[in-house]
C-alpha positions as CSV (number, residue, x, y, z in Angstrom):
1,M,47.5,-31.4,20.4
2,E,46.9,-32.9,23.8
3,F,49.3,-32.1,26.6
4,L,49.9,-33.6,30.1
5,V,51.4,-31.1,32.5
6,I,53.2,-32.7,35.5
7,D,54.2,-30.1,38.2
8,D,53.7,-30.0,41.9
9,E,53.3,-26.2,42.0
10,R,49.5,-25.6,41.5
11,T,49.8,-21.9,40.3
12,F,52.4,-22.7,37.6
13,R,50.6,-25.8,36.6
14,E,47.3,-24.1,36.1
15,A,49.0,-21.2,34.3
16,T,50.7,-23.6,31.9
17,C,47.5,-25.3,31.2
18,F,45.7,-22.0,30.5
19,L,48.5,-20.9,28.2
20,I,48.2,-24.2,26.2
21,E,44.4,-24.0,26.0
22,E,44.7,-20.3,24.9
23,L,46.7,-21.6,21.9
24,S,43.8,-23.9,21.0
25,H,45.3,-27.0,22.4
26,Y,44.1,-29.4,25.2
27,A,46.0,-29.6,28.6
28,E,45.5,-31.7,31.7
29,G,47.5,-31.0,34.8
30,V,48.5,-33.3,37.6
31,A,50.6,-32.7,40.7
32,S,53.0,-35.8,40.8
33,G,54.8,-38.2,38.6
34,E,52.7,-41.1,40.0
35,Q,49.5,-39.3,38.9
36,G,51.0,-38.5,35.5
37,L,52.0,-42.1,34.8
38,A,48.4,-43.2,35.8
39,C,47.0,-40.7,33.3
40,L,49.3,-42.0,30.5
41,K,48.0,-45.5,31.2
42,E,44.3,-44.4,30.8
43,D,44.5,-41.7,28.1
44,N,46.6,-40.8,25.0
45,F,48.6,-37.6,25.0
46,D,50.7,-35.9,22.3
47,A,53.4,-34.6,24.6
48,V,54.3,-34.2,28.3
49,L,55.5,-31.1,30.1
50,L,57.4,-32.4,33.2
51,D,59.0,-30.5,36.1
52,V,62.4,-31.7,37.3
53,N,61.6,-31.2,40.9
54,L,58.4,-32.8,42.0
55,G,58.7,-32.7,45.8
56,R,60.0,-36.1,46.9
57,E,60.1,-37.2,43.3
58,N,62.9,-36.6,40.8
59,G,61.5,-35.6,37.5
60,L,64.4,-37.2,35.7
61,D,63.4,-40.6,37.2
62,V,59.7,-40.0,36.0
63,L,61.2,-39.2,32.6
64,A,62.9,-42.6,32.6
65,Q,59.6,-44.4,33.4
66,I,57.7,-42.4,30.7
67,Q,60.5,-43.3,28.2
68,K,60.1,-47.0,29.1
69,S,56.3,-47.1,28.9
70,H,55.8,-44.6,26.0
71,P,59.2,-44.4,24.1
72,S,57.8,-42.3,21.1
73,L,56.0,-39.7,23.4
74,P,57.9,-36.3,23.4
75,V,58.7,-35.0,26.9
76,V,59.7,-31.3,27.7
77,M,61.4,-30.8,31.0
78,F,61.2,-27.6,33.0
79,T,62.4,-26.2,36.3
80,G,62.8,-23.1,38.4
81,Q,66.4,-23.9,39.0
82,G,67.7,-24.3,35.6
83,S,71.3,-25.2,34.7
84,V,73.2,-26.4,31.7
85,K,74.1,-29.6,33.5
86,I,70.4,-30.5,34.3
87,A,69.4,-29.5,30.7
88,V,72.0,-31.8,29.2
89,E,71.1,-34.7,31.5
90,A,67.4,-34.4,30.6
91,M,68.2,-34.4,26.8
92,R,70.5,-37.3,27.3
93,R,67.7,-39.2,28.9
94,G,65.4,-38.5,26.1
95,A,63.7,-35.2,26.6
96,V,63.1,-33.3,23.4
97,D,63.6,-30.0,25.0
98,F,64.1,-28.0,28.2
99,L,62.4,-24.9,29.5
100,E,63.4,-22.6,32.5
101,K,60.6,-21.3,34.7
102,P,59.1,-18.8,34.3
103,F,58.9,-19.0,30.6
104,N,57.0,-16.7,28.3
105,R,54.6,-17.3,25.4
106,E,57.2,-16.9,22.7
107,Q,59.5,-19.3,24.4
108,F,56.7,-21.9,24.7
109,L,55.8,-21.4,21.0
110,T,59.4,-22.2,20.0
111,V,59.2,-25.4,21.9
112,L,55.8,-26.1,20.6
113,A,57.0,-25.9,17.1
114,R,59.8,-28.3,17.9
115,I,57.3,-30.8,19.4
116,Q,55.2,-30.6,16.2
117,R,58.1,-31.4,14.1
118,F,59.0,-34.3,16.3
119,Q,55.3,-35.4,16.1
120,Q,55.3,-35.1,12.3
121,M,58.4,-37.3,12.0
122,G,56.8,-39.9,14.4
123,R,53.6,-39.8,12.3
124,R,55.6,-40.3,9.1
125,I,57.5,-43.3,10.6
126,E,54.1,-44.8,11.8
127,D,52.7,-44.2,8.2
128,L,55.7,-46.1,6.7
129,Q,55.3,-48.9,9.2
130,Q,51.6,-49.1,8.5
131,E,52.2,-49.2,4.8
132,V,54.6,-52.1,5.1
133,K,52.2,-53.9,7.4
134,E,49.4,-53.4,4.8
135,I,51.5,-54.6,2.0
136,K,52.3,-57.8,3.9
137,A,48.7,-58.3,4.8
138,Q,47.2,-57.6,1.5
139,G,49.7,-59.5,-0.6
140,P,49.1,-59.0,-4.2
141,E,46.6,-56.1,-3.9
142,A,49.6,-53.9,-3.2
143,M,51.0,-54.9,-6.7
144,F,48.0,-53.5,-8.5
145,D,49.0,-53.0,-12.0
146,F,47.7,-49.5,-12.9
147,S,49.6,-49.7,-16.3
148,A,47.2,-52.3,-17.6
149,P,45.4,-51.1,-20.7
150,V,42.1,-51.0,-19.1
151,M,43.5,-48.8,-16.3
152,Q,45.7,-46.5,-18.3
153,E,43.1,-43.8,-19.0
154,T,42.0,-43.8,-15.4
155,M,45.5,-43.4,-14.1
156,E,46.4,-40.7,-16.6
157,I,43.4,-38.7,-15.2
158,L,44.2,-39.4,-11.6
159,L,47.9,-38.6,-11.9
160,R,47.1,-35.2,-13.4
161,A,44.6,-34.6,-10.6
162,A,46.9,-35.9,-7.8
163,K,48.9,-32.7,-7.7
164,S,45.9,-30.4,-7.3
165,P,43.7,-29.8,-4.2
166,A,40.7,-31.0,-6.2
167,S,38.4,-33.6,-4.6
168,I,38.4,-37.0,-6.1
169,L,35.7,-39.5,-6.3
170,L,36.4,-43.2,-6.9
171,L,33.5,-45.4,-8.1
172,G,33.3,-49.0,-8.6
173,E,32.0,-52.3,-7.2
174,S,33.1,-53.6,-3.8
175,G,36.5,-55.2,-3.9
176,T,37.9,-53.5,-7.0
177,G,40.8,-51.8,-5.1
178,K,39.5,-48.3,-4.4
179,S,41.3,-48.0,-1.2
180,V,44.6,-49.2,-2.7
181,L,44.0,-46.5,-5.5
182,A,43.4,-43.7,-3.0
183,R,46.6,-44.4,-1.2
184,T,48.4,-44.6,-4.5
185,I,47.0,-41.1,-5.5
186,H,48.3,-39.8,-2.1
187,Q,51.7,-41.3,-2.6
188,R,52.1,-39.8,-6.1
189,S,51.0,-36.4,-5.1
190,H,52.7,-33.3,-3.5
191,L,51.2,-34.4,-0.2
192,V,53.2,-37.7,0.1
193,D,55.1,-36.7,3.2
194,K,51.8,-35.6,4.9
195,P,49.2,-37.8,6.7
196,F,46.9,-40.1,4.9
197,I,43.9,-40.6,7.2
198,T,41.0,-43.0,6.5
199,V,37.4,-42.6,7.7
200,S,35.1,-45.6,7.2
201,C,31.7,-44.1,6.8
202,P,29.4,-47.1,7.6
203,S,31.5,-48.5,10.5
204,L,30.1,-46.2,13.3
205,S,26.8,-44.8,14.4
206,K,26.1,-41.2,13.2
207,E,27.0,-39.7,16.6
208,L,30.3,-41.5,16.9
209,L,31.1,-41.0,13.2
210,Q,30.7,-37.2,13.6
211,S,33.0,-37.3,16.6
212,D,35.5,-39.4,14.8
213,L,35.4,-37.0,11.8
214,F,35.2,-33.6,13.4
215,G,36.2,-34.1,17.0
216,H,34.4,-33.1,20.3
217,V,35.1,-31.2,23.5
218,K,35.0,-32.5,26.9
219,G,31.4,-33.0,28.2
220,A,29.9,-32.6,24.7
221,F,27.9,-35.9,25.4
222,T,27.9,-38.8,27.7
223,G,31.3,-40.5,27.7
224,A,33.2,-37.4,26.4
225,V,35.6,-37.2,29.3
226,K,38.3,-35.3,27.4
227,D,38.7,-33.2,24.2
228,H,39.1,-35.1,21.0
229,W,40.4,-33.5,17.8
230,G,39.1,-35.8,15.1
231,K,40.4,-37.1,11.8
232,V,40.0,-33.8,10.0
233,K,42.6,-32.3,12.3
234,A,44.7,-35.5,12.2
235,A,44.8,-35.2,8.4
236,S,45.8,-31.5,8.4
237,G,48.0,-30.8,5.4
238,G,47.4,-34.2,3.9
239,T,44.7,-36.4,2.6
240,L,41.4,-37.4,4.2
241,F,40.0,-40.6,2.6
242,L,36.3,-41.1,3.1
243,D,35.6,-44.7,2.3
244,E,32.1,-45.8,1.3
245,I,30.8,-42.2,1.2
246,G,27.5,-43.4,-0.2
247,D,26.6,-44.7,3.3
248,L,27.3,-41.4,5.1
249,P,24.3,-40.5,7.3
250,M,22.2,-37.6,6.1
251,E,22.6,-35.7,9.4
252,I,26.5,-35.5,8.7
253,Q,26.3,-34.6,5.0
254,P,25.7,-30.8,5.5
255,K,28.7,-30.6,7.8
256,L,30.8,-32.5,5.2
257,L,29.5,-30.1,2.4
258,R,30.6,-27.2,4.6
259,L,34.0,-28.7,4.9
260,L,34.3,-29.1,1.2
261,Q,32.9,-25.6,0.3
262,E,34.2,-23.4,3.1
263,R,37.1,-25.5,4.5
264,E,35.5,-25.0,7.9
265,Y,34.2,-27.2,10.6
266,E,33.3,-27.2,14.3
267,R,33.9,-29.8,17.0
268,I,30.8,-31.3,18.8
269,G,29.9,-29.2,21.7
270,E,32.1,-26.1,20.6
271,N,31.2,-22.8,18.9
272,V,34.7,-22.2,17.6
273,T,35.0,-22.4,13.8
274,R,38.2,-24.0,12.7
275,Q,39.9,-24.1,9.3
276,A,40.6,-27.4,7.6
277,D,43.6,-27.9,5.4
278,V,42.8,-31.4,3.8
279,R,42.4,-32.8,0.4
280,I,39.4,-35.1,0.1
281,I,39.4,-38.4,-1.8
282,A,36.0,-40.3,-1.5
283,A,35.0,-43.7,-2.7
284,T,31.8,-45.7,-2.9
285,N,30.3,-48.8,-4.5
286,R,26.9,-47.2,-4.5
287,D,25.0,-45.5,-7.3
288,L,25.1,-42.0,-5.9
289,K,22.5,-40.7,-8.5
290,K,20.1,-43.4,-7.4
291,R,20.8,-42.5,-3.8
292,I,20.0,-38.8,-4.7
293,A,16.7,-39.9,-6.2
294,E,15.8,-41.9,-3.1
295,G,16.5,-38.8,-0.9
296,S,19.4,-40.5,1.0
297,F,22.2,-38.5,-0.5
298,R,22.5,-34.7,-1.1
299,E,22.7,-33.6,-4.6
300,D,24.9,-30.5,-3.7
301,L,27.3,-32.8,-1.8
302,F,27.5,-35.1,-4.8
303,F,28.4,-32.1,-7.1
304,R,31.2,-31.0,-4.6
305,L,32.7,-34.5,-4.5
306,N,32.4,-35.1,-8.2
307,V,35.2,-32.7,-9.4
308,I,37.3,-35.6,-10.6
309,A,35.5,-38.9,-10.8
310,V,36.7,-42.2,-12.2
311,E,35.3,-45.7,-12.1
312,L,37.4,-48.7,-11.5
313,P,36.4,-51.6,-13.8
314,A,35.2,-54.8,-12.3
315,L,37.6,-57.8,-12.3
316,R,35.5,-59.6,-15.0
317,A,36.3,-56.9,-17.3
318,R,40.1,-57.5,-16.9
319,P,40.7,-61.2,-17.7
320,G,44.5,-60.6,-18.1
321,D,44.6,-59.1,-14.6
322,L,42.4,-61.8,-13.2
323,I,44.9,-64.6,-14.0
324,R,47.8,-62.4,-12.9
325,F,46.2,-61.7,-9.6
326,A,45.2,-65.3,-9.2
327,E,48.8,-66.3,-9.7
328,H,50.1,-63.8,-7.2
329,Y,47.5,-64.9,-4.6
330,A,48.6,-68.5,-5.1
331,Q,52.3,-67.6,-4.5
332,H,51.4,-65.4,-1.5
333,F,49.3,-68.1,0.2
334,A,51.7,-70.9,-0.8
335,A,54.5,-69.1,1.0
336,Q,52.2,-68.3,4.0
337,C,51.0,-71.9,4.4
338,A,54.3,-73.5,3.4
339,R,52.6,-75.4,0.5
340,P,54.4,-76.4,-2.7
341,I,51.9,-74.9,-5.0
342,K,53.3,-74.0,-8.6
343,G,50.2,-72.7,-10.3
344,F,46.9,-73.8,-12.0
345,T,45.9,-76.4,-14.5
346,G,44.4,-75.3,-17.7
347,E,40.9,-76.3,-16.5
348,A,41.3,-74.4,-13.3
349,S,42.4,-71.3,-15.2
350,S,39.4,-71.7,-17.5
351,A,37.1,-72.0,-14.4
352,L,38.5,-68.6,-13.1
353,L,38.0,-66.9,-16.4
354,G,34.4,-68.3,-16.7
355,Y,33.2,-66.9,-13.3
356,P,31.9,-63.3,-13.1
357,W,33.5,-62.6,-9.7
358,P,30.8,-60.3,-8.2
359,G,33.1,-59.9,-5.1
360,N,36.1,-58.9,-7.3
361,L,39.5,-59.1,-5.6
362,R,38.2,-59.9,-2.2
363,E,36.3,-62.9,-3.5
364,L,39.2,-64.0,-5.6
365,R,41.6,-63.8,-2.7
366,N,39.4,-66.0,-0.5
367,A,38.9,-68.5,-3.4
368,I,42.7,-68.9,-4.0
369,E,43.4,-69.0,-0.2
370,R,40.9,-72.0,-0.1
371,A,42.4,-73.7,-3.1
372,V,46.0,-73.4,-1.7
373,I,44.9,-75.0,1.5
374,L,42.9,-77.8,-0.1
375,A,45.1,-78.6,-3.1
376,K,46.6,-82.2,-3.0
377,K,49.0,-81.6,-5.8
378,E,51.5,-78.9,-7.0
379,L,48.9,-77.6,-9.5
380,I,45.5,-76.2,-8.4
381,I,42.6,-78.1,-10.1
382,P,38.9,-77.0,-10.5
383,D,37.9,-79.2,-7.5
384,D,40.2,-77.2,-5.3
385,L,38.2,-74.1,-6.1
386,P,34.8,-73.1,-4.6
387,A,31.9,-75.1,-6.0
388,E,30.3,-72.1,-7.8
389,L,33.3,-71.8,-10.1
390,H,32.9,-75.2,-11.7
391,T,29.3,-76.2,-11.1
392,G,25.9,-74.9,-11.9
393,A,26.2,-74.8,-15.6
394,K,23.5,-76.7,-17.7
395,P,24.7,-80.1,-19.0
396,D,24.1,-79.0,-22.6
397,D,25.6,-75.5,-22.1
398,T,28.7,-75.1,-24.2
399,S,31.1,-72.9,-22.3
400,L,34.5,-71.4,-22.8
401,A,35.8,-73.4,-19.8
402,S,35.4,-76.6,-21.9
403,A,37.4,-75.2,-24.7
404,Q,41.0,-75.8,-23.7
405,S,44.1,-75.1,-25.7
406,G,44.8,-77.7,-28.2
407,H,41.1,-78.9,-28.6
408,L,40.0,-79.5,-32.2
409,L,37.9,-76.3,-32.5
410,S,37.9,-73.7,-35.3
411,L,38.8,-70.1,-34.6
412,E,35.1,-69.2,-35.5
413,K,33.8,-71.6,-32.9
414,L,36.2,-70.4,-30.2
415,E,35.2,-66.8,-31.1
416,E,31.5,-67.9,-30.6
417,L,32.1,-69.5,-27.3
418,H,34.1,-66.5,-26.0
419,I,31.4,-64.0,-27.1
420,R,28.7,-66.2,-25.5
421,K,30.6,-66.2,-22.2
422,I,31.2,-62.4,-22.3
423,L,27.5,-61.8,-23.0
424,H,26.6,-64.1,-20.1
425,N,28.7,-62.2,-17.7
426,T,27.9,-58.6,-18.6
427,T,24.8,-56.4,-18.4
428,S,24.7,-54.7,-21.7
429,L,26.2,-54.9,-25.3
430,V,28.1,-51.7,-24.6
431,E,30.0,-53.4,-21.6
432,A,30.4,-56.6,-23.7
433,A,31.8,-54.7,-26.7
434,A,34.2,-52.7,-24.5
435,I,35.6,-55.9,-23.0
436,L,36.0,-57.5,-26.4
437,G,37.6,-54.5,-27.8
438,I,35.2,-54.0,-30.7
439,N,32.4,-51.4,-31.3
440,R,28.8,-52.1,-30.5
441,A,27.7,-52.4,-34.2
442,T,30.3,-55.0,-34.9
443,L,29.2,-57.0,-31.8
444,Y,25.6,-56.8,-33.0
445,R,26.4,-58.1,-36.4
446,K,28.4,-61.0,-35.0
447,C,25.5,-61.9,-32.6
448,R,23.1,-62.0,-35.5
449,R,25.4,-64.2,-37.6
450,M,25.9,-66.6,-34.7
451,G,22.2,-66.7,-33.9
452,L,22.8,-65.2,-30.5
453,S,20.4,-62.8,-28.7
454,S,21.5,-59.1,-29.1
455,S,19.2,-57.9,-26.4
456,T,20.6,-57.0,-23.0
457,P,22.1,-60.1,-21.5
458,T,21.1,-61.6,-18.2
459,P,24.0,-61.2,-15.9
460,H,25.3,-64.3,-14.1
461,R,25.7,-62.8,-10.6
462,D,25.0,-63.7,-7.0
């Protein structure tokens, strides 16, 4: 934790900072309320220790100013002239505790435990607020149906693993909902009331990512003007989600391996070994075995991450979910844009089903938002959708999109059209057979009977 000590007595101020740092926390001391308020504007602190008597300043007035500018920041008051009346007044004005000078180590530890409980409650409230914010921002993603048949086996594995400390590796194409699933695992585990902290591995340079992950001490590098604990510490007792782990720089991989194996780490610029109490969930859209062969991902790190691994199916493998998500998106954006959209025409639904969606949910979301904005009627038509969804097919190409309900086509012809479309949008007979719900041999026989190529299909992808 990071403390700001505001006390005009230099000896006591420095002694308090020394005690805090001896307990492996960071402390910064200032001599006046004015200096303290200036520090709070420039930096973030976890708690403030504030003297009641600050020369010409009244500590209770400074407390009121801190409460106004930082209402969730815990403040502990202390004074050499303690009284029940002053303590009661300090607590009434919002202080979380009161210490009488001089206090000893045990008394401070008692107050520290109270501050940490206060901080945990604050973090929990922030997490809940963030979850509500994300649900509103994401719309239908938050309604991910993990009970769908194609997801049932995946969820059975993950729900069993959720209550263990084992590392979990989520694989799948970009936009399939890995981050949503990671948070779901956390919420259904024994760590639900603990922090859920995300680290986006490709978002920062290797130097900044290492600091963001493990923390640093003051002066460790240019710009390190104060101690920083990092997200491993922030996730203590909870879940650390490493998003896009396949893009983690090689220089940081040995440190992450040590974190996974030994549950130990060190901040940049410090030789103190610290213990990590976190469960790791990692996600990637990369082929990690290919990355290992290329020399850009450590094999031993892969084995440590790959304790429980599941792959999220692509959106094109879940046609039922595709339409359900599209309808949810349409409702979401119609409400957001105040448009009277009621759904899709049959042709528009067929266009959605006939497209391979290489961008998965992210691409679908963008496509439906565009359609809602451009739609001239209450039902979305193909022309409202992006051009690639209803153009590009050869004129003589018979597609499933042209076979609407009620057309005079035999069941055999409909089956052929459907199989053609599935083969066109998948990379292998194994994948196509899985989507169709039949075994590979049955699909092979159907392809021969229909005169279709049974070789590996050419995927229709961007």
